N, CA and C atoms as an extended XYZ file, in Angstrom:
537
Properties=species:S:1:pos:R:3:atomname:S:1:resname:S:1:resid:I:1 pbc="F F F"
N        13.155       57.525       14.167 N   MET     1
C        13.074       56.179       13.164 CA  MET     1
C        13.149       56.664       12.111 C   MET     1
N        14.008       56.111       10.732 N   LYS     2
C        14.197       56.905        9.517 CA  LYS     2
C        13.048       56.552        8.982 C   LYS     2
N        12.746       57.264        7.962 N   HIS     3
C        11.485       57.206        7.363 CA  HIS     3
C        11.798       57.487        5.821 C   HIS     3
N        12.366       55.986        4.896 N   PRO     4
C        13.462       56.213        3.104 CA  PRO     4
C        12.103       56.869        2.088 C   PRO     4
N        11.499       57.840        2.521 N   LEU     5
C        11.061       58.459        1.368 CA  LEU     5
C        11.820       59.024       -0.260 C   LEU     5
N        12.107       58.291       -0.628 N   LEU     6
C        12.391       58.708       -1.764 CA  LEU     6
C        12.486       59.789       -2.761 C   LEU     6
N        11.606       60.466       -2.203 N   PRO     7
C        10.773       61.801       -2.859 CA  PRO     7
C        12.217       62.579       -2.988 C   PRO     7
N        13.040       62.954       -3.006 N   ILE     8
C        14.005       63.337       -2.558 CA  ILE     8
C        14.705       63.529       -3.749 C   ILE     8
N        15.154       63.027       -4.183 N   LEU     9
C        15.427       63.736       -5.684 CA  LEU     9
C        15.419       62.852       -6.455 C   LEU     9
N        13.829       62.069       -6.818 N   LEU    10
C        13.289       61.417       -8.338 CA  LEU    10
C        12.025       61.733       -7.903 C   LEU    10
N        11.309       63.157       -7.957 N   GLY    11
C        10.289       63.088       -7.661 CA  GLY    11
C         9.684       63.105       -8.694 C   GLY    11
N        10.066       64.053       -9.709 N   ALA    12
C         8.925       64.769      -10.330 CA  ALA    12
C         9.637       64.575      -11.678 C   ALA    12
N         8.513       63.953      -12.727 N   ILE    13
C         8.937       63.500      -14.290 CA  ILE    13
C         8.191       65.189      -15.135 C   ILE    13
N         7.857       65.881      -14.584 N   LEU    14
C         7.311       66.910      -14.710 CA  LEU    14
C         7.449       67.605      -14.294 C   LEU    14
N         7.878       69.534      -14.608 N   ALA    15
C         8.590       70.048      -13.670 CA  ALA    15
C         7.014       70.701      -12.682 C   ALA    15
N         7.797       71.013      -11.359 N   GLY    16
C         6.495       71.221      -10.304 CA  GLY    16
C         5.439       69.929       -9.110 C   GLY    16
N         5.863       68.699      -10.415 N   CYS    17
C         5.131       67.806       -9.525 CA  CYS    17
C         5.608       66.969       -8.016 C   CYS    17
N         4.167       67.470       -7.196 N   GLN    18
C         4.434       67.356       -5.870 CA  GLN    18
C         4.185       66.048       -5.647 C   GLN    18
N         4.368       65.571       -4.081 N   VAL    19
C         3.847       63.827       -3.659 CA  VAL    19
C         4.006       63.926       -2.531 C   VAL    19
N         2.770       63.077       -2.164 N   LEU    20
C         2.132       63.473       -0.497 CA  LEU    20
C         2.699       61.585        0.054 C   LEU    20
N         3.154       62.105        1.289 N   PRO    21
C         3.086       60.116        1.680 CA  PRO    21
C         2.185       59.095        1.962 C   PRO    21
N         2.835       58.423        1.855 N   PRO    22
C         1.493       56.896        2.198 CA  PRO    22
C         1.030       58.260        4.047 C   PRO    22
N        -0.560       57.347        4.483 N   GLU    23
C        -0.353       57.992        5.732 CA  GLU    23
C         0.166       57.114        6.793 C   GLU    23
N         0.732       57.977        7.446 N   GLY    24
C         0.797       57.041        8.682 CA  GLY    24
C         2.751       57.651        8.346 C   GLY    24
N         3.003       58.100        7.993 N   ALA    25
C         4.412       57.997        7.510 CA  ALA    25
C         5.130       59.020        8.735 C   ALA    25
N         6.131       58.639        8.639 N   THR    26
C         7.060       59.067       10.170 CA  THR    26
C         7.814       60.213       10.015 C   THR    26
N         8.354       60.974       10.510 N   ARG    27
C         9.380       61.964        9.935 CA  ARG    27
C        10.854       61.246        9.656 C   ARG    27
N        11.726       61.950        8.996 N   ARG    28
C        12.693       61.113        8.382 CA  ARG    28
C        13.835       61.871        8.878 C   ARG    28
N        14.513       61.676        9.527 N   GLU    29
C        16.604       62.118       10.076 CA  GLU    29
C        17.395       62.290        9.304 C   GLU    29
N        17.353       61.512        8.434 N   ALA    30
C        18.345       61.316        7.366 CA  ALA    30
C        17.361       62.194        5.904 C   ALA    30
N        18.720       62.859        5.236 N   PRO    31
C        18.380       62.668        4.054 CA  PRO    31
C        18.074       61.389        3.117 C   PRO    31
N        16.930       61.683        1.958 N   PRO    32
C        15.920       60.902        1.638 CA  PRO    32
C        17.869       60.836        0.199 C   PRO    32
N        17.299       59.299        0.445 N   GLU    33
C        18.123       58.428       -0.805 CA  GLU    33
C        17.276       57.976       -1.537 C   GLU    33
N        18.044       58.470       -2.464 N   VAL    34
C        17.776       58.045       -4.410 CA  VAL    34
C        18.624       57.182       -5.237 C   VAL    34
N        19.126       56.159       -4.566 N   ILE    35
C        19.362       55.079       -5.684 CA  ILE    35
C        19.330       53.464       -5.181 C   ILE    35
N        19.413       52.807       -6.360 N   ASP    36
C        19.470       51.618       -5.577 CA  ASP    36
C        20.091       50.164       -5.175 C   ASP    36
N        20.260       49.534       -4.291 N   ILE    37
C        21.594       48.676       -3.976 CA  ILE    37
C        22.510       48.223       -4.554 C   ILE    37
N        21.325       47.799       -6.358 N   GLY    38
C        21.544       47.283       -7.301 CA  GLY    38
C        22.256       45.463       -6.847 C   GLY    38
N        22.008       44.746       -5.709 N   GLU    39
C        21.677       43.552       -6.026 CA  GLU    39
C        20.391       42.463       -5.646 C   GLU    39
N        20.593       41.381       -5.977 N   ASP    40
C        19.012       40.425       -5.953 CA  ASP    40
C        18.426       40.812       -4.425 C   ASP    40
N        17.544       41.678       -3.915 N   ARG    41
C        17.653       41.083       -2.017 CA  ARG    41
C        16.368       41.546       -1.453 C   ARG    41
N        15.371       41.158       -1.265 N   PRO    42
C        14.167       41.540       -0.415 CA  PRO    42
C        14.216       43.054        0.054 C   PRO    42
N        13.486       44.339       -0.877 N   ALA    43
C        13.611       45.266       -0.052 CA  ALA    43
C        12.882       45.313        1.527 C   ALA    43
N        13.689       46.514        1.747 N   PRO    44
C        13.649       46.664        3.593 CA  PRO    44
C        11.575       46.775        3.560 C   PRO    44
N        11.145       46.550        4.717 N   PRO    45
C         9.568       46.458        5.048 CA  PRO    45
C         9.302       47.988        5.164 C   PRO    45
N         7.933       48.274        4.082 N   GLY    46
C         7.944       49.500        3.906 CA  GLY    46
C         8.128       49.602        2.394 C   GLY    46
N         9.419       49.012        1.808 N   ARG    47
C         9.501       50.041        0.514 CA  ARG    47
C         9.417       48.716       -0.661 C   ARG    47
N         9.616       49.741       -1.416 N   VAL    48
C         9.334       48.317       -2.879 CA  VAL    48
C        10.562       48.193       -3.830 C   VAL    48
N        11.156       46.991       -4.090 N   PRO    49
C        12.081       47.265       -4.674 CA  PRO    49
C        12.410       47.516       -5.838 C   PRO    49
N        13.489       48.229       -6.364 N   ARG    50
C        13.471       48.625       -7.620 CA  ARG    50
C        13.296       47.731       -8.982 C   ARG    50
N        12.831       48.147       -9.636 N   ARG    51
C        13.001       47.209      -11.232 CA  ARG    51
C        14.007       47.538      -12.272 C   ARG    51
N        14.983       48.908      -12.072 N   VAL    52
C        15.263       49.880      -12.945 CA  VAL    52
C        17.011       49.564      -11.910 C   VAL    52
N        17.922       48.362      -13.302 N   PRO    53
C        19.402       49.083      -12.144 CA  PRO    53
C        20.121       50.175      -12.271 C   PRO    53
N        20.907       50.388      -11.779 N   PHE    54
C        22.281       51.351      -11.552 CA  PHE    54
C        22.444       51.114      -12.503 C   PHE    54
N        22.466       52.301      -13.106 N   PRO    55
C        22.788       53.204      -14.946 CA  PRO    55
C        24.084       53.762      -14.286 C   PRO    55
N        25.356       53.042      -13.862 N   ALA    56
C        26.952       53.109      -13.779 CA  ALA    56
C        27.017       54.329      -15.033 C   ALA    56
N        27.042       53.875      -16.069 N   GLU    57
C        27.475       55.036      -17.697 CA  GLU    57
C        27.106       55.738      -17.468 C   GLU    57
N        25.236       55.441      -17.335 N   GLN    58
C        24.757       57.100      -16.866 CA  GLN    58
C        25.178       58.753      -15.937 C   GLN    58
N        26.006       57.969      -14.866 N   TYR    59
C        26.229       58.645      -13.915 CA  TYR    59
C        27.212       59.210      -14.522 C   TYR    59
N        28.568       58.354      -14.875 N   ALA    60
C        29.381       58.496      -15.332 CA  ALA    60
C        29.827       60.138      -15.910 C   ALA    60
N        28.846       59.614      -16.640 N   ALA    61
C        28.898       61.384      -17.688 CA  ALA    61
C        28.178       62.188      -17.154 C   ALA    61
N        28.053       62.370      -15.679 N   LEU    62
C        27.337       63.478      -15.581 CA  LEU    62
C        28.225       63.885      -14.216 C   LEU    62
N        28.575       65.884      -13.713 N   ASP    63
C        29.626       66.208      -12.928 CA  ASP    63
C        29.234       66.211      -11.550 C   ASP    63
N        29.477       66.160      -10.712 N   LYS    64
C        29.537       65.873       -9.648 CA  LYS    64
C        29.202       67.769       -9.151 C   LYS    64
N        30.375       68.181       -9.123 N   THR    65
C        30.262       69.767       -8.370 CA  THR    65
C        30.370       70.644       -9.973 C   THR    65
N        30.086       72.251       -9.737 N   GLY    66
C        30.565       72.569      -10.612 CA  GLY    66
C        30.104       73.973       -9.901 C   GLY    66
N        29.626       75.405      -10.647 N   SER    67
C        29.012       76.743      -10.426 CA  SER    67
C        28.350       77.337      -10.190 C   SER    67
N        27.149       76.765      -10.218 N   ALA    68
C        25.856       76.954       -9.920 CA  ALA    68
C        25.110       76.764       -8.684 C   ALA    68
N        24.450       77.344       -8.328 N   ALA    69
C        23.833       77.399       -7.287 CA  ALA    69
C        21.856       77.638       -6.681 C   ALA    69
N        21.541       76.999       -6.156 N   LEU    70
C        19.780       76.882       -5.943 CA  LEU    70
C        19.939       77.072       -4.617 C   LEU    70
N        18.959       78.294       -4.367 N   SER    71
C        18.294       78.465       -2.857 CA  SER    71
C        16.703       78.521       -3.308 C   SER    71
N        15.952       78.785       -2.058 N   GLY    72
C        15.027       78.728       -2.186 CA  GLY    72
C        14.303       78.369       -0.517 C   GLY    72
N        12.648       78.445       -0.759 N   ARG    73
C        12.256       77.854        0.957 CA  ARG    73
C        11.161       76.577        0.531 C   ARG    73
N        11.038       76.249        1.966 N   LEU    74
C        10.733       75.000        2.249 CA  LEU    74
C         9.442       75.115        3.007 C   LEU    74
N         8.085       76.013        2.070 N   THR    75
C         6.930       75.415        2.670 CA  THR    75
C         5.450       75.069        2.603 C   THR    75
N         4.690       74.852        3.758 N   LEU    76
C         3.389       74.397        3.778 CA  LEU    76
C         2.462       75.798        3.902 C   LEU    76
N         1.599       75.538        2.461 N   ASP    77
C         0.853       76.743        2.707 CA  ASP    77
C        -1.051       75.998        3.401 C   ASP    77
N        -1.453       75.974        4.634 N   GLY    78
C        -1.695       75.212        4.546 CA  GLY    78
C        -3.142       76.486        5.221 C   GLY    78
N        -4.302       76.197        5.617 N   ARG    79
C        -5.790       77.015        5.475 CA  ARG    79
C        -5.314       78.474        7.190 C   ARG    79
N        -4.142       77.441        7.993 N   ALA    80
C        -3.701       78.389        9.036 CA  ALA    80
C        -2.806       79.754        9.029 C   ALA    80
N        -2.286       79.441        7.693 N   GLY    81
C        -1.091       80.232        7.475 CA  GLY    81
C        -0.154       79.098        6.374 C   GLY    81
N         0.860       79.711        6.774 N   ILE    82
C         2.068       79.118        6.148 CA  ILE    82
C         3.076       78.750        7.228 C   ILE    82
N         3.263       77.197        7.140 N   VAL    83
C         4.173       76.197        8.006 CA  VAL    83
C         5.306       76.117        7.222 C   VAL    83
N         6.792       76.685        8.045 N   VAL    84
C         7.592       77.029        7.387 CA  VAL    84
C         8.816       75.328        7.986 C   VAL    84
N         9.416       74.610        7.147 N   GLY    85
C        10.466       73.557        7.309 CA  GLY    85
C        11.306       74.338        7.391 C   GLY    85
N        11.454       73.929        8.959 N   ALA    86
C        13.313       74.257        9.796 CA  ALA    86
C        13.630       73.179       10.255 C   ALA    86
N        14.815       72.714        9.777 N   GLY    87
C        15.672       72.129        9.982 CA  GLY    87
C        15.403       70.404        8.943 C   GLY    87
N        14.862       70.993        8.035 N   GLU    88
C        14.332       69.569        7.552 CA  GLU    88
C        15.704       70.062        6.021 C   GLU    88
N        15.869       68.517        5.602 N   THR    89
C        16.600       68.603        5.056 CA  THR    89
C        16.256       68.477        3.153 C   THR    89
N        17.121       69.140        2.013 N   ILE    90
C        16.774       69.085        1.224 CA  ILE    90
C        17.601       68.619        0.230 C   ILE    90
N        16.994       67.739       -0.975 N   SER    91
C        18.228       67.206       -1.508 CA  SER    91
C        18.038       67.053       -3.200 C   SER    91
N        19.142       67.329       -3.748 N   LEU    92
C        19.052       67.405       -5.181 CA  LEU    92
C        19.973       66.463       -6.038 C   LEU    92
N        18.887       66.000       -6.936 N   ALA    93
C        19.932       65.115       -7.546 CA  ALA    93
C        19.199       65.313       -9.180 C   ALA    93
N        20.562       64.290      -10.142 N   PRO    94
C        20.086       64.582      -11.192 CA  PRO    94
C        18.981       63.260      -11.541 C   PRO    94
N        18.530       64.225      -13.054 N   VAL    95
C        18.056       63.428      -13.673 CA  VAL    95
C        18.102       62.179      -14.546 C   VAL    95
N        18.038       61.049      -13.907 N   THR    96
C        18.002       60.086      -14.490 CA  THR    96
C        17.441       58.815      -15.250 C   THR    96
N        17.473       58.060      -16.043 N   THR    97
C        16.441       56.846      -15.791 CA  THR    97
C        16.396       55.901      -14.022 C   THR    97
N        16.878       56.074      -13.305 N   TYR    98
C        16.814       55.480      -12.534 CA  TYR    98
C        16.682       56.308      -11.451 C   TYR    98
N        16.507       57.983      -11.900 N   SER    99
C        15.745       58.828      -10.509 CA  SER    99
C        14.332       58.675      -11.228 C   SER    99
N        14.360       58.559      -12.732 N   ALA   100
C        12.730       58.575      -12.879 CA  ALA   100
C        11.863       57.645      -12.275 C   ALA   100
N        12.384       56.033      -11.991 N   GLU   101
C        11.519       55.551      -11.408 CA  GLU   101
C        11.488       55.297       -9.936 C   GLU   101
N        12.184       55.676       -8.993 N   ALA   102
C        11.936       56.590       -7.748 CA  ALA   102
C        10.895       57.187       -7.420 C   ALA   102
N        11.169       58.549       -8.846 N   ALA   103
C        10.024       59.202       -9.322 CA  ALA   103
C         8.784       59.033       -9.038 C   ALA   103
N         8.467       58.396      -10.112 N   GLU   104
C         7.037       57.932      -10.156 CA  GLU   104
C         6.480       56.697       -8.691 C   GLU   104
N         7.391       56.114       -8.361 N   GLN   105
C         6.775       55.550       -6.862 CA  GLN   105
C         7.241       56.556       -5.760 C   GLN   105
N         7.122       57.418       -5.453 N   ALA   106
C         6.833       58.743       -4.942 CA  ALA   106
C         5.588       59.532       -5.224 C   ALA   106
N         5.378       59.413       -6.937 N   LEU   107
C         4.396       60.070       -7.073 CA  LEU   107
C         3.136       58.817       -6.434 C   LEU   107
N         3.379       58.163       -6.568 N   ALA   108
C         2.585       56.916       -6.110 CA  ALA   108
C         2.180       56.532       -4.704 C   ALA   108
N         2.993       57.198       -3.646 N   GLY   109
C         2.665       57.081       -2.273 CA  GLY   109
C         3.769       56.622       -1.991 C   GLY   109
N         4.812       55.578       -2.574 N   ARG   110
C         6.237       54.674       -2.146 CA  ARG   110
C         6.966       55.065       -2.048 C   ARG   110
N         7.720       54.645       -1.262 N   SER   111
C         9.211       54.500       -1.240 CA  SER   111
C         9.460       53.543       -1.691 C   SER   111
N        10.605       53.833       -2.474 N   VAL   112
C        11.815       52.172       -2.685 CA  VAL   112
C        12.842       52.245       -2.013 C   VAL   112
N        13.025       50.783       -2.069 N   GLU   113
C        14.551       50.494       -1.285 CA  GLU   113
C        15.565       51.755       -1.217 C   GLU   113
N        16.553       51.729       -0.601 N   PRO   114
C        17.164       52.321       -0.516 CA  PRO   114
C        19.530       52.132       -1.525 C   PRO   114
N        19.529       54.149       -1.582 N   ALA   115
C        20.026       54.107       -2.618 CA  ALA   115
C        21.207       53.330       -3.109 C   ALA   115
N        21.844       53.512       -4.164 N   ASP   116
C        22.694       52.752       -4.708 CA  ASP   116
C        23.514       53.943       -4.281 C   ASP   116
N        24.954       53.536       -3.292 N   PRO   117
C        26.257       54.113       -2.746 CA  PRO   117
C        26.376       54.914       -4.107 C   PRO   117
N        26.842       54.673       -5.311 N   ARG   118
C        27.106       55.160       -6.047 CA  ARG   118
C        26.529       56.444       -6.634 C   ARG   118
N        25.441       56.629       -6.363 N   ALA   119
C        24.230       57.714       -6.761 CA  ALA   119
C        24.737       59.265       -5.336 C   ALA   119
N        25.448       58.296       -4.561 N   ARG   120
C        25.194       59.918       -3.455 CA  ARG   120
C        26.273       60.513       -3.658 C   ARG   120
N        27.095       60.288       -4.261 N   ALA   121
C        28.001       61.237       -5.397 CA  ALA   121
C        27.750       62.343       -5.800 C   ALA   121
N        26.582       61.811       -6.421 N   TYR   122
C        25.255       63.136       -7.475 CA  TYR   122
C        24.465       63.689       -6.677 C   TYR   122
N        24.432       63.376       -5.472 N   THR   123
C        23.535       63.551       -4.838 CA  THR   123
C        23.972       65.078       -3.370 C   THR   123
N        23.378       65.779       -3.907 N   HIS   124
C        23.136       67.202       -2.428 CA  HIS   124
C        22.243       67.229       -2.161 C   HIS   124
N        22.628       67.744       -0.189 N   THR   125
C        21.701       67.936        0.240 CA  THR   125
C        22.271       69.228        1.182 C   THR   125
N        21.386       69.429        1.882 N   THR   126
C        21.012       70.437        2.971 CA  THR   126
C        19.803       70.654        4.060 C   THR   126
N        20.319       71.626        4.882 N   ARG   127
C        19.154       71.966        5.635 CA  ARG   127
C        18.529       72.834        5.512 C   ARG   127
N        17.809       73.316        5.991 N   THR   128
C        16.570       74.586        6.356 CA  THR   128
C        17.215       75.267        7.545 C   THR   128
N        17.231       76.885        7.153 N   ASP   129
C        16.773       77.333        8.306 CA  ASP   129
C        15.992       77.411        9.003 C   ASP   129
N        15.354       78.053       10.205 N   ASP   130
C        14.537       78.329       10.629 CA  ASP   130
C        13.484       78.911       10.648 C   ASP   130
N        14.030       79.424        9.335 N   ASP   131
C        12.551       79.457        8.465 CA  ASP   131
C        12.421       79.657        7.501 C   ASP   131
N        12.845       78.269        6.827 N   GLY   132
C        12.826       76.932        5.596 CA  GLY   132
C        13.568       77.306        4.737 C   GLY   132
N        14.399       78.369        4.865 N   TYR   133
C        15.220       78.862        3.583 CA  TYR   133
C        16.654       77.808        3.298 C   TYR   133
N        16.832       77.373        1.977 N   PHE   134
C        17.802       76.680        1.992 CA  PHE   134
C        18.705       77.492        1.093 C   PHE   134
N        20.036       77.249        0.854 N   LEU   135
C        20.795       77.516       -0.327 CA  LEU   135
C        21.950       75.998       -0.694 C   LEU   135
N        22.078       76.071       -1.713 N   LEU   136
C        23.525       74.344       -1.841 CA  LEU   136
C        24.106       75.643       -3.100 C   LEU   136
N        25.466       75.183       -2.737 N   ARG   137
C        26.359       75.799       -4.020 CA  ARG   137
C        27.124       75.115       -4.350 C   ARG   137
N        28.001       74.860       -5.555 N   GLY   138
C        29.159       74.150       -5.945 CA  GLY   138
C        28.076       72.737       -6.946 C   GLY   138
N        27.015       73.545       -7.046 N   LEU   139
C        26.094       72.301       -8.271 CA  LEU   139
C        26.766       72.498       -9.617 C   LEU   139
N        26.907       71.016      -10.421 N   PRO   140
C        27.032       70.949      -11.863 CA  PRO   140
C        25.883       71.649      -12.722 C   PRO   140
N        26.080       72.095      -13.499 N   SER   141
C        24.726       71.994      -15.139 CA  SER   141
C        24.276       70.821      -14.922 C   SER   141
N        23.204       71.093      -15.443 N   GLY   142
C        21.623       70.279      -16.145 CA  GLY   142
C        20.399       70.359      -15.085 C   GLY   142
N        19.599       68.878      -15.178 N   ASP   143
C        18.271       68.896      -15.000 CA  ASP   143
C        18.065       67.521      -13.922 C   ASP   143
N        17.116       68.370      -12.615 N   PHE   144
C        18.082       67.957      -11.124 CA  PHE   144
C        15.794       67.758      -10.491 C   PHE   144
N        15.850       66.368       -9.987 N   TYR   145
C        14.666       67.124       -8.771 CA  TYR   145
C        15.048       67.488       -7.740 C   TYR   145
N        14.764       68.757       -6.911 N   VAL   146
C        15.248       68.732       -5.144 CA  VAL   146
C        13.415       68.877       -5.007 C   VAL   146
N        13.987       68.477       -3.861 N   SER   147
C        13.130       67.596       -2.634 CA  SER   147
C        13.463       67.827       -1.297 C   SER   147
N        11.821       67.766       -0.633 N   GLY   148
C        12.038       68.405        0.171 CA  GLY   148
C        10.866       67.979        0.989 C   GLY   148
N        10.422       67.979        2.334 N   SER   149
C         9.380       67.437        3.483 CA  SER   149
C         9.210       67.645        4.841 C   SER   149
N         8.124       67.944        5.226 N   LEU   150
C         7.982       68.670        6.206 CA  LEU   150
C         6.564       67.849        6.709 C   LEU   150
N         6.073       68.343        7.904 N   VAL   151
C         4.736       67.315        9.153 CA  VAL   151
C         3.801       68.214        8.866 C   VAL   151
N         2.658       68.272        8.156 N   ASP   152
C         0.979       68.760        8.142 CA  ASP   152
C         1.030       68.540        9.526 C   ASP   152
N         0.799       70.344       10.526 N   PRO   153
C         0.552       69.563       11.521 CA  PRO   153
C        -1.195       69.902       11.872 C   PRO   153
N        -1.701       69.783       10.445 N   ALA   154
C        -3.190       69.831       10.114 CA  ALA   154
C        -3.641       68.290       10.249 C   ALA   154
N        -2.559       67.147        9.865 N   THR   155
C        -2.880       66.104        9.878 CA  THR   155
C        -2.076       65.392       10.343 C   THR   155
N        -0.697       65.871       11.212 N   GLY   156
C         0.293       65.005       11.603 CA  GLY   156
C         0.862       63.951       10.446 C   GLY   156
N         0.756       64.188        9.276 N   ASN   157
C         1.874       63.313        8.379 CA  ASN   157
C         2.402       63.869        7.664 C   ASN   157
N         3.574       63.473        7.127 N   ARG   158
C         5.230       64.149        6.476 CA  ARG   158
C         4.754       64.164        5.051 C   ARG   158
N         4.826       65.485        4.301 N   ARG   159
C         4.435       65.412        3.725 CA  ARG   159
C         5.317       65.954        1.985 C   ARG   159
N         5.333       65.245        1.413 N   ILE   160
C         6.871       65.247        0.626 CA  ILE   160
C         6.611       66.109       -0.391 C   ILE   160
N         7.644       66.746       -0.953 N   ILE   161
C         7.046       67.999       -2.124 CA  ILE   161
C         8.436       67.503       -3.156 C   ILE   161
N         8.545       68.107       -4.526 N   ILE   162
C         9.030       67.830       -5.403 CA  ILE   162
C         9.184       68.654       -6.527 C   ILE   162
N         9.771       69.004       -7.110 N   HIS   163
C        10.116       70.186       -8.197 CA  HIS   163
C        11.149       69.789       -9.343 C   HIS   163
N        11.157       69.904      -10.411 N   GLN   164
C        12.514       69.827      -11.186 CA  GLN   164
C        13.015       70.930      -11.748 C   GLN   164
N        13.970       71.193      -11.877 N   VAL   165
C        14.930       72.453      -11.981 CA  VAL   165
C        15.781       72.040      -13.078 C   VAL   165
N        16.279       73.035      -13.715 N   SER   166
C        17.854       73.319      -14.234 CA  SER   166
C        18.511       74.316      -13.969 C   SER   166
N        19.677       73.957      -14.417 N   LEU   167
C        20.503       74.268      -13.865 CA  LEU   167
C        21.732       74.686      -15.302 C   LEU   167
N        22.453       75.668      -15.447 N   ALA   168
C        22.967       76.199      -16.272 CA  ALA   168
C        24.309       76.793      -15.108 C   ALA   168
N        25.732       76.537      -15.916 N   ASP   169
C        26.448       76.571      -15.555 CA  ASP   169
C        27.149       78.380      -14.705 C   ASP   169
N        27.767       79.278      -13.696 N   GLY   170
C        27.366       79.455      -13.032 CA  GLY   170
C        25.780       80.174      -12.750 C   GLY   170
N        24.896       80.090      -12.925 N   GLN   171
C        23.314       80.469      -12.823 CA  GLN   171
C        23.195       80.503      -11.327 C   GLN   171
N        22.581       81.144      -10.725 N   HIS   172
C        21.742       80.952       -9.278 CA  HIS   172
C        20.129       81.609       -9.731 C   HIS   172
N        19.856       79.882       -8.834 N   ARG   173
C        18.216       79.379       -9.465 CA  ARG   173
C        17.511       79.571       -7.968 C   ARG   173
N        16.277       80.597       -7.848 N   GLU   174
C        15.826       80.371       -6.046 CA  GLU   174
C        14.308       79.562       -6.762 C   GLU   174
N        13.783       78.730       -6.118 N   VAL   175
C        12.698       77.645       -6.325 CA  VAL   175
C        12.010       78.203       -4.918 C   VAL   175
N        11.185       77.690       -4.426 N   ARG   176
C        10.269       78.167       -3.619 CA  ARG   176
C         9.152       76.338       -3.860 C   ARG   176
N         9.560       75.672       -2.134 N   LEU   177
C         8.928       74.583       -1.873 CA  LEU   177
C         8.206       74.475       -1.543 C   LEU   177
N         7.011       74.237       -2.148 N   HIS   178
C         5.540       74.019       -1.761 CA  HIS   178
C         4.545       73.758       -1.937 C   HIS   178
N         3.277       73.102       -0.735 N   ARG   179
C         2.350       72.192       -1.152 CA  ARG   179
C         1.073       72.889       -1.315 C   ARG   179
């Protein structure tokens, strides 16, 4: 069953902000979504409706690709040691007014309705390897939300982790996604 916690790329307005999903959250099999559908219709069950419409002009001013790279590791630092996020989705989305709304909801432990398909062209995703490491290449410069999630073995609940990063042309930046 897909769990649409949008914290993927709309997480933290402040660098290093982290988020927890609501109690009983299930594992998400698909990449998190980050944008609104842009239609007036009810949000899917378990999601809150968006109030900010998709800003097409704001996204149109953004590059979709570039020469930057982002790598890192997704981990959950628990009492029993480090739990590694193997095979988990890592998402990178540009910081926009639209993503800020989703970040606020994610920080409050809520997910918003599915992303607008137009925003997906600006969202980069990858999966972690068996040791929780990931690499994204061909990224544009700018400010982004990078997010991932993994199941806390102590509680069985999915924990969302979101950080804000800035990338410059040709830069390779490393980030540790941990909680």
